[in-house]
C-alpha positions in Angstrom: 131.9 131.4 44.9 130.8 134.2 47.2 127.3 134.1 45.7 127.1 130.3 46.2 128.2 130.6 49.9 125.7 133.4 50.4 122.8 131.3 48.9 123.8 128.4 51.1 123.8 130.5 54.2 120.4 132.1 53.4 118.9 128.6 52.7 120.1 127.3 56.0 118.7 130.3 57.8 115.3 129.9 56.1 115.1 126.3 57.2 116.1 127.2 60.7 113.3 129.9 60.9 110.8 127.4 59.5 111.6 124.9 62.1 111.6 127.5 64.8 108.1 128.7 64.1 106.9 125.1 63.9 106.4 124.7 60.2 104.3 121.8 59.1 107.1 120.3 57.2 108.6 119.0 60.5 107.3 116.1 62.4 107.8 115.2 66.1 108.3 111.5 66.7 107.4 111.9 70.4 104.3 114.1 70.0 101.2 113.7 68.0 100.2 116.2 65.2 96.7 117.4 64.9 94.7 118.4 61.8 92.5 121.5 61.2 90.7 122.3 58.0 92.5 119.2 56.5 96.0 120.6 57.2 98.5 119.1 59.6 99.3 121.2 62.7 102.5 120.5 64.7 102.3 120.2 68.5 102.4 123.4 70.7 105.8 124.6 71.6 106.6 123.5 75.2 108.6 126.2 77.0 111.1 125.4 79.8 113.4 127.3 82.0 116.3 126.5 79.6 114.7 127.6 76.3 112.3 130.4 77.4 114.7 133.4 76.9 115.8 131.9 73.6 112.3 131.2 72.2 110.8 134.5 73.2 113.3 136.3 71.0 113.1 134.0 67.9 109.9 135.6 66.7 108.4 139.1 66.9 105.3 137.8 68.7 104.9 134.9 71.1 101.6 133.9 72.7 102.2 131.9 75.9 99.7 130.1 78.0 100.7 129.7 81.6 98.9 126.8 83.2 98.8 124.0 85.8 97.9 120.4 84.6 95.9 119.9 87.8 93.9 123.2 87.7 90.2 122.5 86.7 90.0 125.9 84.9 93.2 125.1 83.0 91.8 121.8 81.9 88.6 123.4 80.7 90.6 126.1 78.9 92.9 123.7 77.1 90.6 122.9 74.1 90.0 126.6 73.6 93.6 127.5 73.4 94.5 124.5 71.3 91.8 125.2 68.7 92.7 128.9 68.6 96.3 127.9 67.8 95.2 125.5 65.1 93.0 128.2 63.6 95.7 130.7 63.4 98.3 128.2 62.2 96.2 127.1 59.3 94.9 130.6 58.4 96.0 132.2 55.2 98.2 135.3 55.0 96.6 138.5 53.6 96.9 138.6 49.8 98.9 141.5 48.4 99.2 141.7 44.5 102.3 143.9 44.8 104.2 141.3 46.8 104.4 137.5 46.6 102.7 136.6 49.9 100.6 133.7 48.7 103.4 131.2 49.5 104.0 132.7 52.9 102.3 131.1 55.9 100.3 133.2 58.4 102.9 132.7 61.1 105.7 133.8 58.9 103.8 136.8 57.6 103.1 138.1 61.1 106.1 136.4 62.7 103.9 135.0 65.5 104.1 131.7 67.3 102.1 129.9 70.1 103.5 128.2 73.2 102.6 127.0 76.7 104.4 126.8 80.0 103.7 124.3 82.8 103.9 126.2 86.0 104.1 123.1 88.2 107.2 121.9 86.5 108.7 125.4 86.3 107.3 127.2 89.3 110.3 129.5 89.7 110.0 130.7 86.1 106.3 131.5 86.5 107.0 133.3 89.7 109.7 135.4 87.9 107.0 136.4 85.4 104.6 137.3 88.2 102.1 134.6 87.4 99.7 134.5 90.4 96.8 132.6 89.0 96.0 130.0 86.3 95.5 130.1 83.4 97.0 133.2 82.0 97.6 134.1 78.4 100.3 136.6 77.6 101.5 137.9 74.2 105.1 139.0 74.0 106.4 141.5 71.4 110.2 141.5 70.9 110.6 139.7 74.2 108.5 142.2 76.2 105.0 141.7 77.6 102.4 143.4 75.2 99.1 142.3 76.6 97.6 139.8 79.1 94.3 137.9 79.6 93.8 136.3 83.0 91.6 133.3 83.5 90.0 130.7 81.2 88.3 133.3 78.9 86.4 132.5 75.7 88.1 132.2 72.4 86.8 135.5 71.1 88.5 137.4 74.0 91.8 135.7 73.4 91.5 136.3 69.7 90.6 139.9 70.3 93.9 140.4 72.2 95.9 138.8 69.4 94.0 140.7 66.6 94.6 144.1 68.3 98.4 143.5 68.4 98.5 142.2 64.8 96.4 145.1 63.5 98.6 147.6 65.3 101.7 146.0 63.8 100.3 145.8 60.2 97.3 148.2 59.9 94.6 147.2 57.5 95.6 143.6 57.2 93.1 142.1 59.7 89.4 141.6 59.1 86.9 143.4 61.3 84.9 140.2 62.0 86.5 136.8 62.6 84.6 133.6 62.1 86.1 131.5 64.9 85.6 127.8 65.4 84.1 126.1 68.4 86.6 124.8 71.0 87.6 121.3 70.0 86.4 121.7 66.4 88.5 120.3 63.6 87.5 122.8 60.9 85.6 126.1 60.3 81.9 125.6 59.7 82.0 126.8 56.1 85.3 125.0 55.4 84.4 121.5 56.5 82.8 120.7 53.1 85.7 122.2 51.2 88.2 120.3 53.1 86.3 117.0 52.5 86.4 117.7 48.8 90.1 118.6 48.8 90.8 115.4 50.7 89.5 113.4 47.7 91.7 115.1 45.1 94.6 113.0 43.6 97.9 114.0 45.0 101.4 113.6 43.8 103.9 111.2 45.4 107.3 112.2 46.7 108.8 111.8 43.2 106.4 114.3 41.6 104.6 111.6 39.5 100.8 111.9 39.4 99.1 108.8 40.4 95.7 107.6 39.6 95.2 106.4 43.1 93.0 108.7 45.2 94.9 109.6 48.4 93.0 111.3 51.1 94.6 113.7 53.6 95.1 111.7 56.8 92.6 112.9 59.3 91.8 111.6 62.8 88.1 112.2 63.5 88.4 111.4 67.2 91.9 112.4 68.1 91.6 115.9 66.5 89.2 117.0 69.1 91.4 117.8 72.1 90.3 116.1 75.3 91.3 117.0 78.8 95.1 116.9 78.7 96.7 114.2 80.8 100.0 115.4 82.0 102.9 113.0 82.6 103.5 112.9 86.4 106.9 114.0 87.8 108.2 115.1 84.4 111.4 116.6 85.9 112.2 113.8 88.2 112.3 116.0 91.3 110.6 116.2 94.7 108.2 119.1 94.5 108.2 121.4 97.5 104.6 122.0 98.5 102.9 124.8 100.3 99.4 124.9 101.8 98.0 126.4 98.6 99.8 124.1 96.1 99.0 121.1 98.3 95.3 121.8 98.0 95.5 122.5 94.3 97.8 119.6 93.3 97.0 116.9 95.8 93.6 117.1 97.5 91.6 118.6 94.6 92.8 116.1 92.0 92.9 112.3 91.6 96.6 112.3 90.9 98.6 109.9 93.2 101.3 111.7 95.3 104.0 110.3 97.6 104.8 113.0 100.1 107.3 113.4 102.8 106.5 115.7 105.8 109.7 116.7 107.5 111.5 119.3 109.7 115.0 120.6 108.6 116.4 120.0 112.1 115.3 116.4 112.3 118.3 114.0 112.0 116.2 111.1 110.7 114.8 113.5 108.0 118.3 114.5 107.1 119.5 110.9 106.8 116.7 110.0 104.4 117.0 113.2 102.3 119.3 111.7 99.7 117.2 108.5 99.3 114.1 110.7 98.8 115.7 112.8 96.0 116.9 109.6 94.3 113.4 108.2 94.6 112.1 111.2 92.7 114.6 110.6 89.9 113.6 106.9 89.7 109.9 107.8 89.6 110.3 110.3 86.8 107.3 110.1 84.5 105.6 107.6 86.8 104.6 109.0 90.2 104.5 112.5 91.7 106.9 112.9 94.6 106.6 115.9 97.0 107.8 117.2 100.3 106.4 119.6 102.9 108.6 121.6 105.3 106.6 121.5 108.5 108.6 124.5 110.0 107.4 126.7 107.2 104.0 125.0 106.7 103.0 124.3 110.3 99.3 124.8 109.8 99.3 122.2 106.9 101.2 119.7 109.0 98.8 120.3 111.9 95.8 119.6 109.7 97.4 116.4 108.5 97.7 115.2 112.2 101.3 114.2 112.1 102.7 112.2 115.0 106.4 112.7 114.3 109.1 113.5 111.7 109.5 112.2 109.1 106.0 111.1 108.2 105.5 109.7 104.7 102.0 109.6 103.3 100.6 108.3 100.0 97.7 110.5 98.7 95.1 109.9 96.0 92.5 112.6 96.0 90.9 112.9 99.4 92.3 109.5 100.6 95.6 108.8 102.1 97.6 106.0 103.7 100.7 106.2 105.9 103.9 104.5 104.8 105.3 102.4 107.7 108.1 100.6 105.9 111.9 101.0 106.0 113.5 104.1 104.6 115.9 102.6 102.1 115.8 103.5 98.5 114.8 100.0 97.5 111.9 100.0 100.0 110.6 103.3 98.7 110.7 102.2 95.1 109.0 98.9 95.8 106.2 100.6 97.7 105.8 103.3 95.0 105.6 100.7 92.2 102.9 98.7 94.1 101.0 101.9 94.8 100.9 102.7 91.1 99.7 99.3 90.3 96.9 99.5 92.9 95.9 103.1 91.9 95.0 101.8 88.4 91.8 100.4 89.9 90.4 97.0 90.8 91.4 94.7 88.0 88.7 92.4 86.5 90.1 88.9 86.0 89.0 85.6 84.6 90.3 82.1 85.4 93.3 82.3 83.1 94.5 85.7 84.2 93.9 84.8 87.8 96.1 81.8 87.5 98.9 83.9 86.0 98.4 86.4 88.8 98.8 83.6 91.4 102.3 82.9 90.1 103.4 86.4 90.9 101.4 87.3 94.1 101.4 85.4 97.4 98.2 87.1 98.7 95.2 87.9 96.5 91.8 89.3 97.7 89.1 88.2 95.3 85.7 90.0 95.1 83.0 87.9 93.4 80.1 89.7 91.8 77.2 89.1 89.4 74.7 91.1 87.4 72.7 92.0 90.5 75.7 93.6 92.3 74.8 97.3 92.8 76.8 100.5 92.3 77.0 100.9 96.1 78.8 97.6 96.3 81.4 98.7 93.7 81.9 102.1 95.3 82.6 100.4 98.7 85.1 98.1 96.8 87.0 101.0 95.3 87.7 102.4 98.7 89.7 99.4 99.7 92.8 99.2 97.4 94.7 102.2 98.9 95.0 100.4 102.3 96.4 97.3 100.7 99.5 99.0 99.2 102.5 96.9 99.9 100.5 94.0 101.4 98.2 92.3 98.9 96.4 92.5 95.5 92.7 93.1 95.1 90.8 91.8 92.0 87.2 91.2 91.1 85.6 88.6 88.9 82.4 87.2 87.5 83.9 84.2 85.8 81.8 81.0 86.4 85.0 78.9 86.4 86.2 80.8 89.5 82.8 80.5 91.0 83.1 76.8 90.7 86.7 76.6 92.0 86.0 78.5 95.2 82.4 77.2 95.7 80.7 80.6 95.4 76.9 80.5 95.6 76.0 83.9 96.9 77.0 87.3 95.6 78.8 89.6 96.3 81.4 87.5 98.2 84.9 88.3 99.3 87.8 85.9 100.0 91.6 85.9 100.3 93.7 83.3 98.4 97.0 82.7 100.0 99.0 80.5 97.7 95.8 79.0 96.5 94.4 78.4 99.9 91.1 80.3 100.4 89.9 82.1 103.5 86.4 83.5 103.3 85.0 86.8 104.7 82.1 85.4 106.7 79.6 88.4 106.8 77.2 88.3 103.9 74.7 91.1 104.5 74.9 94.1 102.2 75.6 96.4 105.2 78.6 94.3 106.3 79.9 93.9 102.8 79.9 97.7 102.3 81.3 98.5 105.8 84.8 99.5 104.8 86.2 99.6 108.3 84.8 96.1 109.0 86.2 94.7 105.8 89.6 96.3 106.3 89.9 94.9 109.8 89.3 91.4 108.4 91.8 92.0 105.6 94.5 93.1 108.0 94.1 89.8 109.9 94.7 87.7 106.8 96.9 89.8 104.4 100.1 88.1 105.4 101.3 85.1 103.4 101.1 81.6 104.9 104.9 81.7 105.6 105.9 85.4 105.4 109.4 86.8 105.8 110.0 88.4 109.2 111.4 92.0 108.7 111.7 95.1 110.8 108.5 96.6 109.4 106.2 93.6 110.0 107.8 92.0 113.1 105.2 93.4 115.5 102.4 92.3 113.3 103.7 88.7 113.0 105.0 88.1 116.6 102.5 89.9 118.9 99.7 87.8 120.4 100.7 84.6 118.6 102.9 81.5 118.9 105.2 81.8 115.9 107.0 78.9 114.2 110.1 80.8 113.1 112.5 79.3 110.6 116.0 80.6 110.7 117.1 80.1 107.1 120.2 80.9 105.0 119.1 82.7 101.8 122.6 82.5 100.3 122.3 78.7 99.8 119.4 78.7 97.4 118.9 75.0 97.1 118.7 74.4 100.8 116.7 77.6 101.3 114.0 76.6 98.9 113.8 73.1 100.3 113.5 74.4 103.9 110.9 77.0 102.8 108.9 74.3 101.0 108.9 72.1 104.1 107.7 75.0 106.3 104.8 75.6 103.9 103.8 72.0 104.0 103.9 72.0 107.8 101.9 75.2 107.9 99.2 73.8 105.5 98.9 70.5 107.4 98.7 72.4 110.8 95.9 74.7 109.4 94.0 71.6 108.0 94.3 69.9 111.4 93.0 73.0 113.2 90.0 73.3 110.8 89.2 69.6 111.5 89.4 70.1 115.3 87.3 73.2 115.0 84.6 71.4 113.0 84.7 68.4 115.4 84.3 70.6 118.4 81.4 72.5 116.8 79.8 69.2 115.9 80.1 68.0 119.5 78.4 71.1 120.8 75.6 70.7 118.3 75.2 67.0 119.3 75.0 68.0 123.0 72.3 70.6 122.2 70.3 68.0 120.2 70.5 65.5 123.1 69.1 68.1 125.4 66.2 68.8 123.0 65.4 65.1 122.6 65.5 64.6 126.4 63.2 67.5 127.0 60.8 66.3 124.3 60.7 62.8 125.8 59.9 64.1 129.3 57.5 66.7 127.8 59.3 69.4 129.8 58.5 72.6 128.1 60.7 74.7 130.3 63.7 72.4 129.6 62.8 72.5 125.9 62.8 76.3 125.7 66.2 76.3 127.6 67.7 73.8 125.2 66.5 75.8 122.2 68.0 79.0 123.6 71.5 77.4 123.7 73.7 79.1 121.1 76.7 77.3 119.6 79.5 79.8 120.2 83.1 78.9 119.2 85.0 81.4 121.2 88.7 81.1 120.3 89.9 84.1 122.2 91.5 82.0 125.0 93.6 80.1 122.5 96.7 81.6 120.9 96.9 81.4 117.1 99.9 79.4 115.7 101.5 81.1 112.7 104.6 80.5 110.6 107.4 82.8 109.4 111.0 82.7 108.3 113.9 85.1 108.9 117.2 85.6 107.1 119.7 84.2 109.5 122.6 85.9 107.9 121.2 89.4 107.8 119.8 89.1 111.3 122.6 87.0 112.7 123.5 89.2 115.7 119.9 89.6 116.9 119.2 85.8 116.5 122.4 84.9 118.4 121.8 87.4 121.3 118.1 86.5 121.6 117.9 82.8 121.0 121.6 81.7 121.2 121.5 80.3 117.7 124.2 80.8 115.0 123.2 80.2 111.4 126.7 78.9 110.8 125.7 75.8 112.7 122.9 75.1 110.2 119.3 76.1 109.6 117.1 75.8 112.7 113.5 76.4 113.7 112.3 77.9 117.0 108.7 78.3 118.4 108.4 81.7 119.9 105.9 83.0 122.4 106.7 86.7 122.4 103.9 87.7 124.8 105.6 85.6 127.6 109.2 86.2 126.4 109.8 82.5 126.0 110.7 80.1 123.2 111.3 76.4 122.4 114.2 75.2 120.2 114.2 71.5 121.1 111.9 68.6 120.3 110.4 66.3 123.0 113.5 64.0 122.4 115.9 66.8 123.1 117.1 67.3 119.6 117.1 70.7 117.8 114.0 71.6 115.7 115.0 71.6 112.1 113.1 72.9 108.9 111.3 69.5 108.5 107.5 68.9 108.4 107.8 66.0 110.9 110.0 67.8 113.3 107.8 70.9 113.3 104.5 69.2 113.6 105.4 66.9 116.4 106.8 69.8 118.5 103.9 72.2 118.0 101.4 69.8 119.6 103.6 69.5 122.7 104.2 73.3 122.9 100.5 74.3 122.6 99.4 71.8 125.3 98.3 73.3 128.6 100.7 73.3 130.4 103.4 72.8 127.7 105.0 69.4 127.7 108.4 70.8 126.8 110.2 73.2 129.1 110.6 76.6 127.5 113.6 78.9 127.5 113.5 82.7 128.2 114.5 85.5 125.9 115.2 87.7 128.9 117.0 87.1 132.2 115.3 85.7 135.3 115.4 89.0 137.1 113.8 90.8 134.2 111.2 88.1 134.0 109.9 88.9 137.5 109.3 92.5 136.6 107.9 91.5 133.2 105.4 89.1 134.8 104.3 91.8 137.3 103.7 94.3 134.4 101.8 91.7 132.4 99.6 90.9 135.4 98.8 94.5 135.9 98.0 94.9 132.2 95.8 91.8 131.9 94.1 91.9 135.3 94.0 95.6 136.4 91.1 95.3 138.9 92.4 92.1 140.5 95.8 93.6 140.8 94.4 96.8 142.4 92.5 94.6 144.9 95.6 92.7 145.8 97.6 95.9 146.3 94.8 97.3 148.4 94.6 94.1 150.5 98.3 94.1 151.1 98.3 97.8 152.0 95.5 97.2 154.6 97.3 94.2 156.0 100.5 96.2 156.4 98.6 99.1 158.0 97.0 96.8 160.5 100.2 95.1 161.4 101.9 98.4 161.9 99.1 99.7 164.1 99.3 96.6 166.3 103.0 96.9 166.6 102.6 100.5 167.9 100.2 99.4 170.5 102.5 96.7 171.8 105.3 99.2 172.1 103.2 101.4 174.3 102.4 98.5 176.9 99.2 97.3 178.6 96.4 99.6 180.0 96.9 100.4 183.8 94.8 102.4 186.2 96.6 105.4 187.5 98.1 105.0 190.9 96.5 108.1 192.3 92.9 107.2 191.4 90.7 107.3 194.5 89.2 104.1 195.9 85.8 105.8 196.0 85.8 106.4 192.2 86.8 102.8 191.7 83.8 101.6 193.6 81.4 104.0 191.9 82.7 102.9 188.5 84.4 104.7 185.8 81.1 106.1 184.5 80.3 107.8 187.7 76.7 107.9 189.1 73.9 106.0 187.6 71.5 107.7 185.2 68.9 108.6 187.8 71.3 110.0 190.2 70.5 107.5 193.0 73.2 105.8 195.1 73.1 102.4 196.7 
């Protein structure tokens, strides 16, 4: 009984040791095995802060590579270390006729294993082991450091370190000259033919029965050659604290996307959003790198970033960045991060079918049309645009003839925005204008809102400033009424836009007709001067003096207090529509008949035409008091007409000064001759004698 128990214990211990050293009998369902010399090699052991102390003591020797997944030297060194590990793992143990070592693997014979440690995920652990540069290869003996190689050295140097330690441990067992494979190779040069022959030999199935079917050892010709490792972002689900050095290494010198918070510990707003930021890091585990920079400790870095306040949240991808200006709730962060990941995947190429499916999910889509003649410079300019569109719109490209026909595209490249199927074209067509990122982004910002967007705290200024806004105050809780009201507002918006396009085209045609009449008149009179003057007339449609009319809706329940205090409307009384002129602090909430404006196409359209007339045919209401309105008008006048305002002030000042001077003179009385002035002097005149000194 005792012998049986002892045998059971030794068997369990042997299986545990085999699994600990990564024996090829174990498979990892989450990681992919590789093959070298026709033998299966398990993945490298990944060390963590939790298992490092345990793993370093499980075997006599442990070779550890300390690396950063973003370090270019580490990326170049990865195939060298991987191939060296595969070479040693599949090597044969030295043959000893006196002992049965033929069945013992190389790793068990020398009790050696290979592992790697990610210093980005476990920075504190690497600091504890005094890792100051990447990559570093260290071999441990009985848990103590035995030798070190710094940098991405060649395979022969790393193997020399290992061979020296093994030869010292078991003298005479290591060869003087090693035949090492090339980094990324799947077999030794002289073993490749042997492995191919061995792969064709019949093998036995799991039951031990020989089969006549020739089974080949499963090999992956492409996957066995290690490529540059792609590390999963944010593996630990934490916000990484960045310094100036790590920021440059991890963020600016790579193409990995990062969402980074710049903060100060004493900032109350930073403290308030700290918990949401940590929760965001957990939600983005394995998806997006989350980081933070303490600007008290890294003042130079924050100065280089040109921060304007705390907290500032920036999204980075390589050398490009964009500032996050949304709300600071967890849901807002997650929504932005997910859209950022989608855009960072590159500009998607679509056809008619995929574009139709995309229209069902996205309200605003920018479409770039190209053909076979589109140059690499055009595509490079296109790739610079997506980062600025995060959270606003989707950018795709296409060369599908069906989409050419749908949007009437006859020149390439061409850019347009489709808002719920309604196209708006980017008018410049020259190559320089199509590649001017600043010019294209300026146009994109003017059209990236949906036809009827939701008014929120983050986009309120963008929607309201400089425009007349038809604002629907809707109740989202009543879904049926809400969808009906929103549908009516979209119909009203589309009809109003169609009407404005027709008026624009009619006005432009009238100007062209007027120019043609002048040309015909000059030709009839044979007046060359008048003919040249008529030809020099340019048809200019300047719309700067007209305010754009846009549409939006707001959640009347969520913003109930603001709506009631500003417009005097309560959502409890039903859904309403107001027409707001934010620049003049006025609004309209009644139709021409005196009834409230409701979310109806007819009610909205008949009121807009009365409001946009000059002067408005409906009396507006003010969003501020009459006393505040006086000071507001003065401020607006000074802003819009600074020179005229300065002239008026100067004129008033001069008038006041003249009036004050005259008043002083009147208070002094009229001019009188002194009573003691001699009569003789009066006769001679006040100027005395004449110029020649003669007297009458």
